[in-house]
N, C-alpha and C positions, 0 to 999 in steps of 0.2 A: 503495500498497499505507499504510494507516494503522498508525503509531506506538500498537505494546503498547503495555496498565499491566500494571502489576510481579500486577497477580492473573494475569491472559491467560499474562507471559512463566513464573510458576511452574504452571502448567499445564496448561505446552505440550511437547510429544512432544519428539524429537529436531528433524526434516525438521521440525519451524511452526519451531525453531530454527535449525537452517538456515537457513529460509526469509530468514526475516526480519535473519538479516548479514549473508548475502547480497546481499539488495538491499534494504533499509532504505534510507532518502537520507544524506546526512551530521547527521548528531545536534547537537542546539542542547545546552547546558550544561544546561537543566534534564529534557534527555531522558538527561543522563549515569549516573544511579542505572539508569533503568531497562536501558541497554546492559550496567553493566555485572555487571546478577542475569542478563540474558542471557547474556552470554560463560560466566560459571560457570560457571549451570547445563547452556548445554550444554557445556564442556569435562568438566563434571562426568558428563554422560552418557554420555561418546565419543568427544564431536569428531566429524571430518571423517572418513572416510575412503572409499575412493573406493568404494564402493556407492551409498556420500549423494551422494557431489557426484553420481552422473550422471543420479539421481532430480531433486535439487533441481535442475537444468540449469544453463545460462548465462545464459538469454532470460529476464527481468524479466517477472510477469507485469502482463496488460493493467490497465491503472489502470480502477476503476468510474468509471463518471460520474457525475455531480449531479445529483442528483432538484430 
């Protein structure tokens, strides 16, 4: 899963934010600003609910193969 840009975070819906939150690998200092915005937006949109957690699941998405 590729790390999102600020623009992608600002346009993402709650479910996409949840997937990023749950499955992104550990972040670097360079990515901290994007992650801070992601967390703020996620919470502003309602955060975790049991239904959202079930939709997102716990199995990470399959890695895309490099071409």
